[in-house]
Every structure is written in structure tokens, then in C-alpha cells.
C-alpha positions in Angstrom: -10.7 -30.5 -14.9 -10.0 -34.0 -13.9 -11.5 -35.3 -10.6 -8.0 -35.9 -9.1 -7.2 -32.2 -9.5 -10.4 -31.3 -7.8 -9.5 -33.6 -4.9 -6.0 -32.0 -4.8 -7.5 -28.5 -4.4 -9.8 -29.7 -1.6 -6.8 -30.9 0.3 -5.2 -27.5 0.3 -8.2 -25.6 1.5 -9.1 -24.3 5.0 -11.2 -21.6 6.6 -10.2 -18.0 6.4 -9.1 -17.0 9.9 -6.0 -15.8 11.7 -5.0 -19.2 13.1 -5.1 -20.7 9.6 -3.1 -17.9 8.1 -0.4 -18.1 10.8 -0.2 -21.9 10.3 1.0 -21.3 6.7 3.9 -19.1 7.9 7.2 -20.3 9.6 6.9 -17.5 12.1 4.9 -14.4 12.8 6.1 -11.9 10.2 6.9 -8.3 11.2 5.0 -7.2 8.1 2.0 -9.3 7.0 0.4 -8.2 3.7 -3.0 -9.1 2.3 -3.5 -8.3 -1.4 -6.6 -7.8 -3.5 -7.1 -8.3 -7.3 -9.3 -5.3 -7.8 -10.1 -2.1 -5.9 -13.3 -0.6 -4.7 -15.2 -3.7 -3.7 -16.5 -3.7 -0.1 -17.1 -7.4 -0.2 -13.3 -7.9 -0.3 -12.7 -5.2 2.3 -15.2 -7.0 4.6 -13.0 -10.1 4.4 -9.9 -7.9 5.2 -11.7 -6.3 8.2 -12.6 -9.7 9.7 -9.2 -11.2 9.2 -7.3 -8.1 10.4 -9.5 -7.9 13.6 -8.5 -11.5 14.4 -4.8 -10.8 13.7 -4.8 -7.7 15.9 -6.6 -9.5 18.8 -4.9 -12.8 18.6 -1.4 -12.1 17.2 -0.6 -8.6 18.6 -0.4 -6.6 15.4 -0.6 -2.9 16.3 -0.5 -1.1 12.9 -2.9 -1.4 10.0 -1.6 0.2 6.8 -3.6 0.6 3.6 -2.9 1.7 0.0 -3.7 5.4 0.7 -2.0 8.8 0.9 0.6 8.6 3.7 0.2 12.3 4.7 -3.6 12.2 4.7 -3.5 9.1 6.8 -2.1 11.1 9.7 -5.6 12.4 10.2 -7.0 8.9 10.6 -4.3 7.9 12.9 -4.9 10.8 15.2 -8.6 9.9 15.2 -8.1 6.2 16.1 -5.5 6.9 18.8 -7.1 10.0 20.4 -10.7 10.4 19.1 -9.9 13.7 17.3 -12.5 14.6 14.6 -15.7 13.1 13.5 -15.6 9.7 11.9 -17.2 10.7 8.6 -15.0 13.7 8.0 -11.8 11.9 9.1 -12.4 9.0 6.7 -13.4 11.3 3.8 -10.3 13.5 4.2 -7.9 10.9 5.5 -8.3 8.0 3.0 -7.4 8.9 -0.6 -8.3 7.6 -4.1 -12.0 8.1 -3.3 -12.0 5.1 -1.0 -13.1 7.2 2.0 -16.6 6.6 0.6 -16.4 2.9 1.3 -18.6 1.6 4.1 -16.0 -1.1 4.8 -13.2 1.5 5.2 -15.4 3.5 7.5 -16.2 0.4 9.6 -12.4 -0.4 9.8 -11.7 3.1 11.3 -14.7 2.9 13.6 -13.5 -0.5 14.9 -9.9 0.7 15.4 -11.1 3.7 17.5 -13.3 1.4 19.6 -10.4 -1.1 20.1 -8.3 1.8 21.4 -10.8 3.0 24.0 -9.2 2.8 27.5 -6.0 1.2 26.2 -2.6 2.6 27.2 -0.7 4.5 24.5 1.8 1.7 24.2 -0.9 -0.8 23.3 -3.0 1.3 20.9 -3.7 0.3 17.4 -2.3 2.7 14.8 -3.4 3.5 11.2 -1.2 4.5 8.3 -1.5 5.2 4.6 1.6 3.9 2.9 1.0 5.2 -0.6 2.5 8.5 -1.8 0.3 11.6 -2.2 -0.4 10.4 -5.8 -3.4 9.9 -8.0 -3.6 8.5 -11.5 -4.1 12.0 -13.0 -1.7 14.0 -10.9 0.8 14.1 -8.1 0.6 16.4 -5.1 2.8 19.4 -4.6 5.8 18.7 -2.3 4.8 21.8 -0.3 3.1 20.1 2.7 6.0 17.7 3.2 8.8 20.2 2.6 7.4 23.0 4.8 6.5 20.6 7.6 10.0 19.1 7.6 11.6 22.6 7.5 9.3 23.7 10.4 10.2 20.7 12.5 14.0 21.4 12.1 13.6 25.1 12.7 11.7 24.5 15.9 13.7 21.6 17.4 17.1 21.6 15.6 19.9 24.1 15.1 18.3 26.8 12.9 21.7 28.0 11.9 22.3 24.8 10.0 19.1 25.1 7.9 20.0 25.3 4.1 17.2 27.9 3.4 14.4 29.9 4.9 10.7 29.0 4.8 10.3 32.0 2.5 12.8 30.5 0.0 10.8 27.2 -0.1 7.6 29.1 -0.7 9.1 31.1 -3.6 10.5 28.0 -5.3 7.3 26.0 -4.8 5.1 28.7 -6.3 1.4 27.9 -6.9 0.3 24.4 -6.1 -1.5 24.2 -9.5 1.9 24.1 -11.2 2.5 20.8 -9.6 -0.9 19.2 -9.8 -1.5 20.0 -13.5 -3.5 16.9 -14.7 -2.2 17.3 -18.3 1.3 16.5 -17.1 0.5 12.9 -16.7 0.3 12.4 -20.5 2.3 15.4 -21.6 5.8 15.7 -20.1 6.1 19.3 -21.4 3.3 20.3 -19.0 5.3 19.1 -15.9 7.2 21.4 -13.6 9.4 18.5 -12.5 12.6 19.5 -14.4 12.3 23.3 -14.0 15.1 25.2 -12.4 13.0 25.7 -9.3 12.3 21.9 -9.0 16.0 21.2 -9.4 16.9 23.6 -6.5 14.1 22.1 -4.4 15.5 18.6 -4.8 18.9 19.8 -3.5 17.2 21.6 -0.6 15.1 18.5 0.2 18.1 16.3 0.2 19.9 18.8 2.6 16.9 19.0 4.9 16.7 15.2 5.1 20.4 14.9 5.7 20.2 17.5 8.5 17.4 15.4 10.0 19.6 12.4 10.2 22.7 14.4 11.3 20.7 15.8 14.3 18.9 12.6 15.1 20.4 12.1 18.6 19.2 15.5 19.8 15.9 15.3 18.0 15.0 11.9 19.3 15.9 12.9 22.8 14.0 16.2 22.8 10.8 15.5 20.7 8.2 12.8 21.0 8.5 9.5 19.0 5.5 10.5 17.0 7.0 13.9 16.1 10.2 12.2 15.0 8.4 9.6 12.9 6.3 12.3 11.2 9.4 14.3 10.4 11.0 11.3 8.8 7.8 10.7 6.8 7.9 14.3 5.6 11.4 13.9 4.5 10.7 10.6 2.6 7.6 12.1 1.0 9.2 15.3 -0.1 12.1 13.5 -1.8 9.8 10.9 -3.3 7.4 13.5 -4.7 10.3 15.5 -6.3 11.6 12.3 -7.9 8.1 11.6 -9.2 7.7 15.0 -10.7 11.1 14.8 -12.2 10.0 11.5 -13.8 6.8 13.1 -15.1 8.9 15.5 -17.1 10.9 12.7 -18.7 10.4 12.3 -22.4 12.2 8.9 -22.8 10.4 5.6 -23.5 11.2 4.5 -19.9 9.0 7.3 -18.4 6.1 5.3 -17.3 8.2 2.5 -15.9 10.2 5.0 -13.9 7.0 6.5 -12.5 5.4 3.3 -11.3 8.8 2.3 -9.9 9.2 5.5 -7.9 5.7 5.1 -6.5 6.4 1.6 -5.3 9.7 2.7 -3.8 7.8 5.3 -1.8 5.5 2.6 -0.6 8.3 0.3 0.3 10.2 3.0 2.3 7.0 3.8 4.2 6.4 0.1 5.0 9.9 -0.5 6.2 9.6 2.6 8.5 6.3 1.2 9.9 7.8 -2.3 10.4 10.7 -0.7 12.4 8.1 0.5 14.9 6.4 -2.8 15.4 4.3 -5.6 13.7 2.2 -4.3 10.7 -0.8 -5.5 8.8 -0.9 -4.2 5.2 -3.6 -4.1 2.6 -3.2 -3.1 -1.1 -3.5 -4.5 -4.6 -1.8 -7.8 -5.2 0.5 -6.2 -7.7 2.0 -3.9 -5.1 2.6 -6.7 -2.6 3.7 -9.7 -4.5 7.3 -10.9 -4.3 7.8 -11.2 -8.1 8.1 -8.3 -10.5 4.9 -6.4 -11.2 3.6 -6.0 -14.8 0.8 -4.0 -16.4 -0.1 -2.2 -19.6 -0.4 1.6 -19.5 -0.9 3.8 -22.5 -0.7 0.6 -24.6 2.9 -0.1 -23.4 3.9 -3.1 -21.3 5.5 -2.1 -18.0 7.6 -4.2 -15.6 9.1 -3.1 -12.3 9.8 -4.2 -8.7 6.8 -3.5 -6.5 6.8 -2.6 -2.9 6.3 -6.2 -1.7 9.3 -7.3 -3.7 11.4 -4.5 -2.3 10.3 -5.1 1.3 10.7 -8.9 1.0 14.3 -8.5 -0.2 15.0 -6.5 3.0 13.0 -8.4 5.5 13.2 -12.0 4.3 11.0 -14.3 6.4 9.7 -11.3 8.4 7.6 -10.4 5.3 4.5 -12.5 4.7 2.2 -12.2 1.7 -1.3 -13.5 1.3 -2.9 -12.9 -2.1 -6.6 -12.7 -2.8 -8.3 -14.2 -5.9 -12.0 -14.2 -6.8 -14.6 -16.0 -8.8 -17.1 -13.5 -10.1 -17.8 -9.7 -10.1 -20.9 -9.9 -12.2 -21.7 -6.2 -11.9 -18.3 -5.6 -13.6 -18.8 -8.3 -16.3 -16.5 -10.8 -14.6 -18.5 -14.1 -14.8 -17.9 -17.7 -13.8 -14.2 -18.6 -14.3 -13.3 -21.3 -16.8 -12.9 -24.7 -15.1 -9.3 -25.1 -16.3 -8.1 -22.0 -14.3 -7.0 -21.8 -10.7 -10.1 -19.6 -10.0 -12.2 -22.2 -11.8 -10.9 -25.0 -9.7 -11.6 -23.0 -6.5 -15.0 -21.9 -7.8 -16.1 -25.5 -8.0 -15.7 -25.9 -4.3 -18.8 -25.4 -2.1 -17.2 -22.7 0.2 -18.1 -19.0 -0.3 -14.6 -18.1 0.8 -11.6 -20.2 1.7 -7.9 -20.0 2.4 -5.6 -22.0 0.2 -2.0 -23.2 0.8 -0.6 -22.0 -2.6 2.7 -23.7 -2.4 1.2 -27.0 -1.6 -1.3 -26.6 -4.4 1.5 -25.6 -6.9 3.5 -28.7 -5.9 0.5 -31.0 -6.1 -0.5 -29.7 -9.5 3.1 -30.2 -10.8 3.4 -29.9 -14.5 -0.4 -29.6 -15.0 -0.3 -25.8 -14.6 -3.8 -24.3 -14.9 -4.5 -21.9 -17.8 -4.3 -18.2 -17.0 -7.7 -16.5 -16.7 -8.5 -13.6 -19.0 -10.2 -10.6 -17.6 -13.0 -8.9 -19.5 -12.7 -5.8 -17.3 -9.5 -3.7 -17.0 -10.0 -3.1 -13.3 -9.6 -6.8 -12.3 -6.2 -8.7 -12.4 -6.6 -12.5 -12.4 -4.2 -14.7 -10.6 -1.1 -15.7 -12.4 -0.9 -19.5 -12.0 2.9 -19.5 -12.6 3.3 -17.4 -9.4 1.3 -19.5 -7.0 4.3 -20.5 -5.0 5.4 -16.9 -4.5 2.6 -16.3 -2.0 2.4 -17.6 1.6 -1.4 -17.9 1.4 -4.3 -17.4 -1.0 -7.7 -16.1 0.0 -10.5 -17.0 -2.4 -13.8 -15.2 -2.5 -16.3 -17.0 -4.7 -18.7 -14.2 -5.6 -18.1 -10.5 -5.1 -21.4 -8.7 -5.0 -22.5 -5.1 -4.5 -23.2 -4.2 -0.9 
């Protein structure tokens, strides 16, 4: 790469800290998202932890949301706000996708609990998962969300307006194994999502969610804000899971596109609900948080859909901020030194182990000399798309991701 391009890159680089991130933004966003290009690397999560600590302490953010099961995350939130449960068990049960084993995630939760010690409830830091109760091989039963929503309305609303009894829900739901059948991800005929029972449950879930809204003045006045927020979460999750299971039973060519779209819709709805409560820091894969359409290949087919970041950005405008992360090497995954004619290669040539880049300034400076896209030798890592540099408010670059 020409020397003038190297100098151009140097001019866009600064240290990775809260002040530098905020300097790239026109105002403090209500929802500030940090993406990552791969999962499961504690070196990247350590960068997240350091940056989020500064943003909490210096900028007043009071919720940290990560790409994890939104219902399981309630356990972690209870721990960090009140000290309930032992750290190890809480992280193992409360962070999904196997990421409860991460030392960096454990450290994040430990620090959040320590931050909250002796703070008034109004100033405590909150934790949230914002993903649905979904895994690559299966989706959860809607039982937990549906029965919790029904229980809340039965206890605090007008029981005479309930569309069904708890026993009816239990009968229609049946065994949880019907819903979590792993084979259903590849074989739509193994999914329960378009059975007569599932269809009736979708109607009942809609009626329960509508009843929650209809009785909101009474429920908000007579129950705690946390109880009300959880009830709304249960309603969103029940409806989202039933839509997802319905999509799993789809036999059309659009099946996988619909599934990834439903997942990101659930994410977006959860993020918007959290943002309504106060300023939020978010961490997830770049593809979930970017403003442009997301793309991937699944089952050999190309997929394209609007991710959670795009959906939230459309609603919040300048109150949504997105900082992407790119990296140089993950040698233990076969990702070696990036070619010098890529964005990652340009950044890798710099002496800093990590840095923050102004991507819009960089894109403008590079002009028509758009760097080549980097190819990934490992399916678990998604390189930066150089054509989308200007779509992010900031870009964190980590030179070498090593095992910790």
C-alpha cells in the first residue's frame, strides 16, 4: 500500500477510551453499541470490559446488554443489583450460548456487582440479555414466557378478562421436547410450529399481550417498574418464539431468511425497550449491530436481512451509535497477518496493539482507492467490509487476538 495511504490511516487513529469514542459522536446516544467480528475470544471481551467501565463511570450509562438469552439474563440482573446467587452459578445459568464459561464475561458481572455496592436503586447498573432464547440447533419452548405472563395478569390484572386458564396453556404447550427438537432446524417437518396447538397458542399469546397493554394504567400503578418491565419482556418473548417456531416449520425457500429476521426483530424489540428505560451499552456481533443489511451464507444459501442495529437505528436515529471492531490475527483459528491492501492490513502496519479509528474520515480520505475485502479462512470470523466503513461511528482495531 502506498505511503500516502499509510499516513492517511495514521491521521484517523486515536486511543481506545471513552472520551475518544464520544468525540466521534454528535451527542451521547441513548443506545451505544460495540460490535465484534467473531465470538468466543476473551481478548476482545477484555477490550469491551475496559471501554464499558469507562463509559459507565464517565458517561452515565446504566445498562449493559449482551448477545445472550433475554430470560436467562434476568438471573444476572438480579445478582448485579441485589447480590442474589453465587457468581459462578449465576454466570453459568444466566449467560447463554456457552459464553458463561468466559473469564471475561465472569469479570464483567463481578465488576457490575462491585459497582452497585452501596449505590441507591436509582443509580444501579443493570444487566440484560437481548437475544431471544434461541440456539443454532434449537429454539426454546414458549412455556416460561407464556406462563409467566399469564401469572402476572392473573395476579395483578382482572382475571375475568384472561383468554384462557393456566391449565389450557399447559395442555397446548405439551412436553418441552416437542419445541426443542434439534432436528427441526434442518427438517421443517420435525417442527411443532405449525401444529393446531401452536396456532392456538399464537392467538392466546396475542390476546395476553393485548390485555397487558389494555390494563397498563392499573398494572403500572399497582406493581413495581421491574415487574412491569418483566411482564412486557415475557409478552415480547412469547410472541417472538411462537413466530420463530412457525418459521421453523416453513418449507419455502425463504425459510432461513425469515428465521434470522425474526431473531433480529426480537433483539431490536428488546433493545428499544431497554433504551426507553435509560442509556444502554450493547455488545454483540457486528452483523447484528450494523446499520446496513446483514448478509451470511447458511446451508449453502446466501441470506440477506435487516439486523437489530438497522432496525433500532431506523427508530432512534442519532440516538443510536455503532462502533464496529476489526482485528488483525487470530492465529489459533488460522487467521494470519492480513494482506496489506485491506483495511485490516493498513491498520496492522501501525505500531499500536489496539486503536480507535474514525471510519468516516478514513473512508473519505481513501476516496476511490477502496481497499480490497479480506477473505476469511475460518467460518467463525467475519472480516470488515471496506464498502461499509462510513456506516459505523467508530472502529476499534485489535492487532492480535491471542488465547488467554
